[in-house]
C-alpha positions as CSV (number, residue, x, y, z in Angstrom):
1,M,0.0,0.2,-0.1
2,Q,1.2,3.5,-0.8
3,P,2.1,5.7,2.1
4,R,-0.4,8.4,3.2
5,R,0.1,11.7,1.9
6,R,-0.8,14.6,3.9
7,G,-2.5,16.8,1.1
8,R,-4.3,20.1,1.4
9,P,-6.2,21.3,4.4
10,G,-9.9,20.2,4.4
11,H,-9.5,16.9,2.6
12,D,-7.2,13.9,3.5
13,Q,-6.7,10.8,1.6
14,D,-9.7,9.1,3.0
15,A,-11.7,11.7,1.9
16,V,-10.6,11.6,-1.5
17,L,-10.9,7.8,-1.6
18,A,-14.4,7.9,-0.3
19,A,-15.4,10.5,-3.1
20,A,-13.8,8.3,-5.7
21,V,-15.5,5.3,-4.5
22,R,-18.9,6.9,-4.5
23,L,-18.2,8.0,-8.1
24,F,-17.0,4.6,-9.3
25,N,-20.1,2.9,-7.8
26,A,-22.5,5.5,-9.3
27,H,-21.0,6.0,-12.6
28,G,-18.3,3.0,-13.2
29,Y,-14.6,3.2,-12.9
30,D,-14.0,3.9,-16.5
31,A,-16.5,6.6,-16.9
32,T,-15.0,8.5,-13.7
33,S,-12.3,10.8,-14.3
34,M,-9.9,12.4,-11.8
35,F,-11.6,15.8,-12.8
36,D,-14.9,14.2,-11.6
37,V,-13.3,13.3,-8.3
38,A,-11.8,16.6,-7.7
39,E,-15.0,18.4,-8.6
40,S,-17.1,16.4,-6.4
41,L,-14.6,17.6,-3.4
42,G,-14.7,21.2,-4.7
43,I,-10.9,21.1,-5.3
44,T,-8.7,21.4,-8.4
45,K,-7.4,18.5,-10.2
46,S,-3.9,19.4,-9.5
47,A,-4.9,19.7,-5.9
48,L,-6.3,16.0,-6.0
49,Y,-2.7,14.9,-6.9
50,H,-1.4,16.0,-3.6
51,H,-3.4,13.1,-2.1
52,V,-3.0,10.4,-4.8
53,S,-0.9,9.8,-7.9
54,S,-3.6,8.2,-10.3
55,K,-7.1,6.9,-10.6
56,E,-5.7,3.4,-10.6
57,Q,-4.0,4.1,-7.0
58,L,-7.7,5.0,-6.0
59,L,-9.1,1.8,-7.2
60,E,-6.2,-0.2,-5.7
61,M,-6.7,1.5,-2.3
62,A,-10.5,1.0,-2.7
63,V,-10.3,-2.8,-3.4
64,D,-7.6,-3.4,-0.7
65,R,-10.0,-1.9,1.8
66,A,-12.5,-4.3,0.7
67,L,-10.2,-7.4,0.4
68,G,-8.2,-6.6,3.5
69,G,-11.2,-7.0,5.6
70,L,-12.1,-10.2,4.2
71,E,-8.6,-11.6,4.4
72,E,-8.4,-10.3,8.1
73,A,-11.5,-12.1,8.8
74,A,-10.2,-15.3,7.2
75,D,-7.0,-15.2,9.2
76,E,-8.8,-14.8,12.5
77,V,-11.0,-17.7,11.6
78,R,-8.2,-19.9,10.8
79,A,-6.5,-19.2,14.0
80,L,-9.6,-20.4,16.0
81,A,-9.7,-23.8,17.4
82,G,-12.9,-25.9,16.8
83,P,-14.9,-27.8,14.2
84,A,-14.3,-26.5,10.7
85,G,-18.2,-25.9,10.4
86,D,-18.1,-23.6,13.4
87,R,-15.2,-21.8,11.9
88,L,-17.0,-21.6,8.5
89,E,-20.0,-20.1,10.1
90,Q,-17.7,-17.6,11.7
91,L,-16.3,-16.6,8.5
92,I,-19.8,-15.9,7.0
93,R,-20.9,-13.9,10.1
94,R,-17.5,-11.7,9.9
95,S,-17.9,-11.4,6.1
96,V,-21.3,-9.9,6.8
97,L,-19.9,-7.5,9.2
98,V,-16.9,-6.6,6.8
99,L,-19.3,-5.9,4.2
100,A,-21.7,-3.7,6.5
101,A,-18.5,-1.7,7.7
102,R,-17.1,-1.2,4.2
103,L,-20.3,-1.3,2.1
104,E,-19.2,1.0,-0.8
105,F,-15.8,-0.5,-1.0
106,V,-17.2,-4.1,-1.2
107,T,-19.7,-3.0,-3.6
108,L,-16.8,-1.6,-5.9
109,L,-14.9,-4.8,-5.5
110,L,-17.9,-6.9,-6.6
111,R,-18.2,-4.9,-9.8
112,V,-14.5,-5.5,-10.7
113,H,-14.1,-7.5,-13.9
114,G,-10.3,-7.7,-14.6
115,N,-10.1,-4.9,-17.3
116,T,-7.0,-3.5,-15.5
117,E,-3.8,-4.9,-13.7
118,V,-5.3,-3.6,-10.5
119,E,-8.6,-5.5,-11.2
120,Q,-6.8,-8.6,-12.0
121,R,-4.8,-8.6,-8.8
122,A,-8.1,-8.0,-7.0
123,L,-9.6,-11.0,-8.7
124,A,-6.7,-13.3,-7.8
125,R,-7.2,-12.4,-4.1
126,R,-10.6,-13.0,-4.5
127,R,-10.1,-16.4,-5.7
128,D,-7.6,-17.0,-3.0
129,F,-10.3,-16.2,-0.6
130,D,-12.8,-18.3,-2.3
131,R,-10.3,-21.3,-2.0
132,I,-10.0,-20.6,1.7
133,V,-14.0,-20.8,2.0
134,T,-13.8,-23.9,-0.1
135,D,-11.2,-25.6,1.9
136,L,-13.3,-24.8,5.1
137,V,-16.3,-26.6,3.5
138,K,-14.2,-29.6,2.5
139,Q,-12.7,-29.8,6.1
140,A,-16.4,-29.5,7.6
141,Q,-17.3,-32.3,5.3
142,A,-14.6,-34.6,6.2
143,E,-15.5,-34.0,10.2
144,G,-19.0,-35.0,9.3
145,G,-20.4,-31.3,10.0
146,I,-21.5,-30.4,6.7
147,R,-23.4,-32.8,4.1
148,A,-21.3,-34.8,2.0
149,D,-23.5,-34.4,-1.0
150,V,-22.8,-30.8,-1.6
151,D,-20.0,-29.7,-3.8
152,P,-17.6,-27.7,-1.6
153,A,-16.9,-25.0,-4.3
154,V,-20.7,-24.7,-5.1
155,A,-21.3,-24.3,-1.4
156,A,-18.6,-21.8,-1.0
157,R,-20.0,-19.7,-4.0
158,L,-23.6,-19.9,-2.8
159,L,-22.6,-18.8,0.8
160,F,-20.9,-15.8,-0.7
161,G,-23.5,-15.2,-3.2
162,M,-25.8,-14.8,-0.1
163,V,-23.4,-12.6,1.8
164,N,-22.6,-10.4,-1.4
165,S,-26.3,-9.9,-2.2
166,L,-26.5,-7.5,0.6
167,V,-24.7,-4.8,-1.5
168,E,-28.0,-4.6,-3.3
169,W,-30.3,-3.9,-0.5
170,Y,-28.4,-3.3,2.8
171,R,-28.0,0.2,4.3
172,P,-27.1,1.0,7.8
173,D,-30.7,2.1,8.6
174,R,-32.1,-1.4,7.5
175,G,-30.8,-3.3,10.4
176,D,-28.1,-4.2,12.8
177,P,-25.3,-6.0,10.9
178,E,-24.9,-8.5,13.8
179,A,-28.6,-9.4,13.4
180,I,-28.3,-9.7,9.7
181,A,-25.1,-11.9,10.1
182,T,-27.1,-14.2,12.5
183,T,-30.0,-14.5,10.1
184,V,-27.6,-15.2,7.0
185,A,-25.7,-17.8,9.0
186,A,-28.9,-19.5,10.2
187,L,-30.4,-19.5,6.7
188,A,-27.3,-21.0,5.3
189,F,-26.3,-23.6,7.9
190,E,-29.6,-25.1,8.6
191,G,-29.5,-26.3,5.0
192,L,-25.7,-27.4,5.0
193,R,-25.3,-29.1,8.3
194,T,-26.0,-32.9,8.9
195,R,-28.9,-33.9,10.7
């Protein structure tokens, strides 16, 4: 990650990033220019470059914010003791909380298609995360905690399809993230657990 630049008074790098992410989500990354970002902040384009070096840097910082949260959740869950099914459930819960806390960043991440090097690196990190989830499903199946008749990769995709669908409707005023995480986990795991 790039070192934080101080920038001009009234705006910091986080404010610039937040403005860029809002615009990328509203209009698309390709359709958003650095001029658009500067204009939304009420600063000149040259002032914007006191904070960041490029639009690509903004995209990289944004997807890193989303992926960093998910990777951190995965690392925490892998360090836990206990059955893999319980750890998988914890990962789903924590991922919902990451999504709620970093909604605009995760929304942008889910719209990345690999059109740039930054996007390709983000997709590779997403695939790594998917493998972690798939491996947890496999471990849970081997332990007898999750149905053996479910394909682990499909289960992983369906679980995160449910989590990722929150970007379409979740807003902070629409419910407590902890309660939503509990609901997602209950719906997902009642169908996966062995009886």
